[in-house]
One Martini backbone bead per residue (centre of mass of N, CA, C, O) as a GRO file, in nm:
protein
  303
    1MET     BB    1   0.094   0.039   0.026
    2GLU     BB    2   0.077   0.353  -0.046
    3GLU     BB    3   0.198   0.645   0.051
    4ALA     BB    4   0.093   0.942   0.125
    5LYS     BB    5   0.151   1.242  -0.012
    6ILE     BB    6   0.264   1.537   0.127
    7GLN     BB    7   0.186   1.847   0.059
    8PRO     BB    8   0.306   2.140   0.064
    9ALA     BB    9   0.233   2.428   0.168
   10ALA     BB   10   0.140   2.709   0.046
   11VAL     BB   11   0.305   3.000  -0.007
   12THR     BB   12   0.196   3.306   0.109
   13SER     BB   13   0.209   3.627  -0.009
   14ARG     BB   14   0.219   3.937   0.135
   15LYS     BB   15   0.058   4.206  -0.012
   16LEU     BB   16   0.009   4.502  -0.101
   17PRO     BB   17  -0.203   4.682  -0.217
   18LYS     BB   18  -0.206   4.872  -0.492
   19GLU     BB   19  -0.296   5.132  -0.361
   20PHE     BB   20  -0.057   5.148  -0.155
   21GLN     BB   21   0.164   5.144  -0.362
   22TYR     BB   22   0.084   5.408  -0.498
   23TYR     BB   23   0.101   5.585  -0.251
   24PHE     BB   24   0.404   5.534  -0.199
   25ILE     BB   25   0.515   5.633  -0.469
   26PHE     BB   26   0.386   5.930  -0.450
   27MET     BB   27   0.423   5.996  -0.125
   28GLY     BB   28   0.702   5.913  -0.024
   29PRO     BB   29   0.890   6.149  -0.114
   30ALA     BB   30   0.727   6.371   0.033
   31ILE     BB   31   0.754   6.254   0.319
   32LEU     BB   32   1.063   6.252   0.329
   33LEU     BB   33   1.102   6.552   0.276
   34PHE     BB   34   0.931   6.659   0.512
   35SER     BB   35   1.087   6.514   0.736
   36SER     BB   36   1.376   6.635   0.672
   37LEU     BB   37   1.271   6.953   0.690
   38PHE     BB   38   1.064   6.932   0.962
   39VAL     BB   39   1.041   6.699   1.167
   40ILE     BB   40   1.335   6.655   1.253
   41PRO     BB   41   1.402   6.956   1.326
   42PHE     BB   42   1.182   6.982   1.540
   43PHE     BB   43   1.298   6.771   1.741
   44GLY     BB   44   1.575   6.906   1.754
   45GLU     BB   45   1.474   7.168   1.880
   46ILE     BB   46   1.367   7.049   2.140
   47TYR     BB   47   1.636   6.939   2.235
   48TYR     BB   48   1.804   7.214   2.229
   49SER     BB   49   1.619   7.364   2.444
   50PHE     BB   50   1.788   7.182   2.680
   51THR     BB   51   2.037   7.356   2.602
   52ASN     BB   52   2.374   7.541   2.566
   53TRP     BB   53   2.411   7.575   2.275
   54ASN     BB   54   2.609   7.785   2.030
   55GLY     BB   55   2.680   7.639   1.734
   56ILE     BB   56   3.005   7.559   1.765
   57ASP     BB   57   3.044   7.363   1.966
   58GLN     BB   58   3.066   7.013   2.028
   59THR     BB   59   2.984   7.089   2.314
   60TYR     BB   60   2.723   7.031   2.565
   61GLY     BB   61   2.463   7.114   2.793
   62MET     BB   62   2.223   7.046   3.025
   63VAL     BB   63   1.936   7.274   3.142
   64GLY     BB   64   1.660   7.206   3.085
   65ILE     BB   65   1.414   7.466   3.166
   66ASN     BB   66   1.579   7.735   3.165
   67ASN     BB   67   1.509   7.859   2.886
   68TYR     BB   68   1.206   7.898   2.954
   69PHE     BB   69   1.241   8.089   3.189
   70ARG     BB   70   1.389   8.307   3.027
   71THR     BB   71   1.160   8.362   2.828
   72PHE     BB   72   0.941   8.455   3.040
   73GLN     BB   73   1.160   8.699   3.130
   74ASP     BB   74   1.158   8.822   2.837
   75LYS     BB   75   1.064   9.129   2.731
   76GLY     BB   76   1.152   9.139   2.433
   77TYR     BB   77   0.996   8.892   2.339
   78TRP     BB   78   0.703   8.985   2.427
   79LYS     BB   79   0.710   9.237   2.256
   80SER     BB   80   0.727   9.082   1.983
   81VAL     BB   81   0.467   8.924   2.020
   82TRP     BB   82   0.274   9.167   2.035
   83PHE     BB   83   0.351   9.283   1.763
   84THR     BB   84   0.268   9.033   1.593
   85ILE     BB   85  -0.029   9.021   1.676
   86ARG     BB   86  -0.108   9.303   1.577
   87PHE     BB   87  -0.012   9.268   1.287
   88SER     BB   88  -0.182   9.017   1.221
   89ALA     BB   89  -0.465   9.127   1.274
   90LEU     BB   90  -0.461   9.360   1.063
   91SER     BB   91  -0.363   9.205   0.811
   92VAL     BB   92  -0.588   8.994   0.805
   93LEU     BB   93  -0.825   9.186   0.787
   94PHE     BB   94  -0.747   9.362   0.536
   95SER     BB   95  -0.675   9.136   0.330
   96ASN     BB   96  -0.956   8.997   0.336
   97LEU     BB   97  -1.134   9.235   0.260
   98ILE     BB   98  -0.996   9.306  -0.007
   99ALA     BB   99  -1.014   9.024  -0.138
  100PHE     BB  100  -1.321   9.000  -0.125
  101CYS     BB  101  -1.388   9.249  -0.296
  102TRP     BB  102  -1.237   9.168  -0.548
  103ALA     BB  103  -1.386   8.897  -0.593
  104TYR     BB  104  -1.670   9.018  -0.613
  105ILE     BB  105  -1.619   9.204  -0.853
  106LEU     BB  106  -1.483   8.969  -1.042
  107SER     BB  107  -1.761   8.796  -1.052
  108LYS     BB  108  -1.839   8.988  -1.252
  109PRO     BB  109  -1.922   9.100  -1.583
  110ILE     BB  110  -1.628   9.228  -1.656
  111PRO     BB  111  -1.384   9.368  -1.807
  112PHE     BB  112  -1.085   9.214  -1.779
  113ARG     BB  113  -1.067   9.006  -1.541
  114ASN     BB  114  -0.797   8.849  -1.577
  115PHE     BB  115  -0.618   9.095  -1.576
  116TRP     BB  116  -0.686   9.198  -1.287
  117ARG     BB  117  -0.599   8.942  -1.143
  118ALA     BB  118  -0.302   8.956  -1.227
  119VAL     BB  119  -0.239   9.233  -1.104
  120ILE     BB  120  -0.318   9.162  -0.806
  121PHE     BB  121  -0.118   8.906  -0.788
  122LEU     BB  122   0.175   9.009  -0.852
  123PRO     BB  123   0.306   9.071  -0.563
  124ARG     BB  124   0.346   8.761  -0.487
  125ILE     BB  125   0.594   8.708  -0.679
  126ILE     BB  126   0.748   8.883  -0.507
  127GLY     BB  127   0.982   8.906  -0.295
  128GLY     BB  128   1.020   9.006   0.031
  129VAL     BB  129   1.289   9.161   0.007
  130VAL     BB  130   1.219   9.329  -0.241
  131LEU     BB  131   0.969   9.461  -0.121
  132GLY     BB  132   1.105   9.607   0.110
  133TYR     BB  133   1.297   9.789  -0.062
  134LEU     BB  134   1.082   9.911  -0.244
  135TRP     BB  135   0.905  10.038  -0.012
  136ARG     BB  136   1.126  10.205   0.114
  137PHE     BB  137   1.154  10.394  -0.125
  138ILE     BB  138   0.861  10.493  -0.127
  139PHE     BB  139   0.850  10.610   0.162
  140GLN     BB  140   1.120  10.799   0.135
  141ASN     BB  141   1.019  10.937  -0.153
  142ALA     BB  142   0.737  10.927  -0.289
  143PHE     BB  143   0.564  11.010  -0.042
  144VAL     BB  144   0.710  11.272   0.022
  145GLN     BB  145   0.659  11.414  -0.251
  146PHE     BB  146   0.353  11.388  -0.241
  147GLY     BB  147   0.311  11.547   0.024
  148GLN     BB  148   0.446  11.812  -0.074
  149ALA     BB  149   0.255  11.857  -0.325
  150THR     BB  150  -0.032  11.829  -0.145
  151GLY     BB  151   0.002  11.880   0.183
  152LEU     BB  152   0.033  11.588   0.307
  153SER     BB  153   0.180  11.500   0.602
  154TRP     BB  154   0.141  11.190   0.619
  155PHE     BB  155   0.335  11.130   0.372
  156SER     BB  156   0.596  11.324   0.463
  157GLN     BB  157   0.688  11.142   0.662
  158ASN     BB  158   0.893  10.954   0.863
  159TRP     BB  159   0.843  10.607   0.860
  160PHE     BB  160   1.123  10.514   1.055
  161THR     BB  161   1.110  10.689   1.353
  162THR     BB  162   0.848  10.540   1.448
  163PRO     BB  163   0.658  10.287   1.567
  164GLU     BB  164   0.390  10.355   1.421
  165SER     BB  165   0.495  10.392   1.126
  166SER     BB  166   0.632  10.115   1.099
  167PHE     BB  167   0.380   9.951   1.148
  168THR     BB  168   0.213  10.068   0.913
  169ALA     BB  169   0.405   9.986   0.685
  170LEU     BB  170   0.385   9.680   0.727
  171VAL     BB  171   0.080   9.653   0.684
  172ILE     BB  172   0.067   9.764   0.399
  173VAL     BB  173   0.259   9.566   0.258
  174PHE     BB  174   0.124   9.294   0.342
  175THR     BB  175  -0.156   9.353   0.233
  176TRP     BB  176  -0.068   9.396  -0.063
  177THR     BB  177   0.057   9.107  -0.093
  178LEU     BB  178  -0.184   8.909   0.014
  179SER     BB  179  -0.457   8.983  -0.132
  180GLY     BB  180  -0.407   8.847  -0.411
  181TYR     BB  181  -0.403   8.552  -0.316
  182LEU     BB  182  -0.680   8.550  -0.168
  183MET     BB  183  -0.853   8.626  -0.415
  184LEU     BB  184  -0.837   8.347  -0.556
  185ILE     BB  185  -0.987   8.188  -0.337
  186TYR     BB  186  -1.247   8.355  -0.343
  187SER     BB  187  -1.308   8.309  -0.643
  188ALA     BB  188  -1.355   8.005  -0.614
  189GLY     BB  189  -1.593   8.037  -0.419
  190PHE     BB  190  -1.780   8.198  -0.608
  191ALA     BB  191  -1.783   7.979  -0.842
  192SER     BB  192  -1.934   7.754  -0.644
  193ILE     BB  193  -2.190   7.912  -0.661
  194PRO     BB  194  -2.502   7.875  -0.725
  195GLY     BB  195  -2.705   8.068  -0.922
  196ASP     BB  196  -2.996   7.985  -0.815
  197LEU     BB  197  -2.968   8.096  -0.528
  198GLN     BB  198  -2.952   8.397  -0.597
  199GLU     BB  199  -3.207   8.410  -0.770
  200ALA     BB  200  -3.404   8.318  -0.548
  201ALA     BB  201  -3.345   8.551  -0.353
  202ILE     BB  202  -3.429   8.778  -0.547
  203VAL     BB  203  -3.721   8.680  -0.596
  204ASP     BB  204  -3.785   8.702  -0.275
  205GLY     BB  205  -3.655   9.011  -0.213
  206ALA     BB  206  -3.360   9.034  -0.187
  207SER     BB  207  -3.101   9.206  -0.117
  208PRO     BB  208  -2.773   9.238  -0.179
  209LEU     BB  209  -2.698   9.225   0.124
  210GLN     BB  210  -2.861   8.966   0.189
  211VAL     BB  211  -2.718   8.784  -0.012
  212LEU     BB  212  -2.439   8.815   0.111
  213LYS     BB  213  -2.510   8.723   0.407
  214ASN     BB  214  -2.713   8.451   0.343
  215VAL     BB  215  -2.541   8.319   0.090
  216ILE     BB  216  -2.242   8.377   0.025
  217ILE     BB  217  -2.089   8.351   0.295
  218PRO     BB  218  -2.181   8.060   0.373
  219MET     BB  219  -2.066   7.931   0.098
  220ILE     BB  220  -1.750   8.056   0.159
  221MET     BB  221  -1.630   7.944   0.431
  222PRO     BB  222  -1.397   7.765   0.333
  223SER     BB  223  -1.237   8.007   0.217
  224ILE     BB  224  -1.216   8.165   0.480
  225THR     BB  225  -1.064   7.953   0.640
  226GLN     BB  226  -0.818   7.939   0.451
  227CYS     BB  227  -0.738   8.241   0.453
  228LEU     BB  228  -0.695   8.269   0.756
  229PHE     BB  229  -0.479   8.053   0.784
  230ILE     BB  230  -0.271   8.177   0.593
  231ALA     BB  231  -0.252   8.463   0.713
  232ILE     BB  232  -0.165   8.391   1.000
  233ASN     BB  233   0.095   8.235   0.929
  234TRP     BB  234   0.240   8.453   0.756
  235THR     BB  235   0.238   8.683   0.971
  236MET     BB  236   0.374   8.531   1.211
  237LEU     BB  237   0.634   8.455   1.000
  238LEU     BB  238   0.765   8.716   0.972
  239TYR     BB  239   1.085   8.843   0.806
  240ASP     BB  240   1.191   8.955   0.531
  241THR     BB  241   1.026   9.223   0.528
  242ASN     BB  242   1.113   9.320   0.807
  243ILE     BB  243   1.428   9.340   0.752
  244SER     BB  244   1.404   9.525   0.481
  245LEU     BB  245   1.222   9.762   0.593
  246THR     BB  246   1.304   9.802   0.928
  247ASP     BB  247   1.493   9.618   1.113
  248GLY     BB  248   1.330   9.694   1.394
  249ASN     BB  249   1.283   9.982   1.365
  250PRO     BB  250   1.295  10.164   1.632
  251TYR     BB  251   1.449  10.007   1.879
  252ARG     BB  252   1.292   9.725   1.822
  253SER     BB  253   0.974   9.802   1.776
  254SER     BB  254   0.962   9.621   1.479
  255GLU     BB  255   1.003   9.335   1.609
  256GLY     BB  256   0.969   9.024   1.544
  257VAL     BB  257   0.987   8.705   1.646
  258THR     BB  258   1.181   8.595   1.429
  259MET     BB  259   1.398   8.809   1.479
  260ASN     BB  260   1.448   8.744   1.776
  261ILE     BB  261   1.533   8.449   1.735
  262TYR     BB  262   1.767   8.499   1.541
  263ALA     BB  263   1.934   8.683   1.726
  264THR     BB  264   1.973   8.473   1.950
  265ALA     BB  265   2.090   8.226   1.783
  266TYR     BB  266   2.305   8.386   1.567
  267ARG     BB  267   2.414   8.654   1.702
  268SER     BB  268   2.444   8.523   2.011
  269ASN     BB  269   2.490   8.212   2.021
  270GLN     BB  270   2.180   8.080   2.125
  271ILE     BB  271   2.035   7.804   2.039
  272GLY     BB  272   1.878   7.700   2.285
  273TYR     BB  273   1.724   7.961   2.346
  274GLY     BB  274   1.596   7.994   2.063
  275ALA     BB  275   1.443   7.721   2.069
  276ALA     BB  276   1.257   7.793   2.305
  277LYS     BB  277   1.120   8.031   2.170
  278SER     BB  278   1.011   7.869   1.928
  279CYS     BB  279   0.832   7.668   2.083
  280ILE     BB  280   0.644   7.878   2.208
  281PHE     BB  281   0.550   8.002   1.937
  282ILE     BB  282   0.420   7.747   1.825
  283VAL     BB  283   0.201   7.726   2.039
  284ILE     BB  284   0.066   7.994   1.970
  285ILE     BB  285  -0.007   7.932   1.676
  286VAL     BB  286  -0.174   7.676   1.724
  287ALA     BB  287  -0.388   7.806   1.905
  288ILE     BB  288  -0.490   8.020   1.706
  289THR     BB  289  -0.559   7.824   1.473
  290MET     BB  290  -0.764   7.643   1.620
  291ILE     BB  291  -0.965   7.866   1.684
  292GLN     BB  292  -1.016   7.954   1.392
  293ILE     BB  293  -1.114   7.682   1.276
  294TYR     BB  294  -1.348   7.640   1.475
  295ALA     BB  295  -1.504   7.912   1.421
  296THR     BB  296  -1.541   7.860   1.097
  297SER     BB  297  -1.620   7.555   1.039
  298LYS     BB  298  -1.906   7.563   1.195
  299ARG     BB  299  -2.022   7.767   0.951
  300GLU     BB  300  -2.043   7.560   0.753
  301VAL     BB  301  -2.195   7.458   0.449
  302GLU     BB  302  -2.416   7.221   0.283
  303LEU     BB  303  -2.575   7.088  -0.009
   0.00000   0.00000   0.00000
């Protein structure tokens, strides 16, 4: 009687579904790049915030949370935080209002709409450092000559000798720069509104203001959420325009947080102390952003 031959069990290879393979192929390089440029340096920053490294020596010591105590006692740092929050609040408000108005006007069938959109967006293409030096020339020369010719003393003032005028100059420049980019996002929001909704509201007797308040704004709340998120982050992280336009003058009264952190870490060679300042500022940005997203996203409506 022949013995039954036992066939070895087939070895099944577990493979990832093709969908995940495609995700890894397309998203893998981006994830690796993002991790190498942002995630790994972020955790490195947290580590160095507990040290006294000066950025030069090969050796350094652990100081615990001493750098954080120093930060909370640093009046100059909190002065720059308050300056940044005030600057961000006004710049976000004005840039979003101007961008919304531009998008609303250009959503109407007016001649050369695409041309005007390109003109309004153009400032965003110019780099922040170039914008700072360009506007510095305008404030110091063009505005002064215009004020002298028209008799308007507000224009002919020296824009960088007082904290108030330097602050105003920064708000003007960043609002002018940011509003064009936000205008495109609002324009996309206006284009997504079904025309029959506005027509139905008009037929029901709604005024243009009522249509704007009760139809248009609720429908473009996703665009408002996105624009506020972008504007808050860009204004809070202001550096290049700040250093080229005012350089923190007069007497560091127009110094933003990023300038303060840079001066601490690289001009004073206190990398650990600067890292602690940066970590605290990240917490502030995240808190403000989370509040903004929560406040606006809950007002979004769906069709």
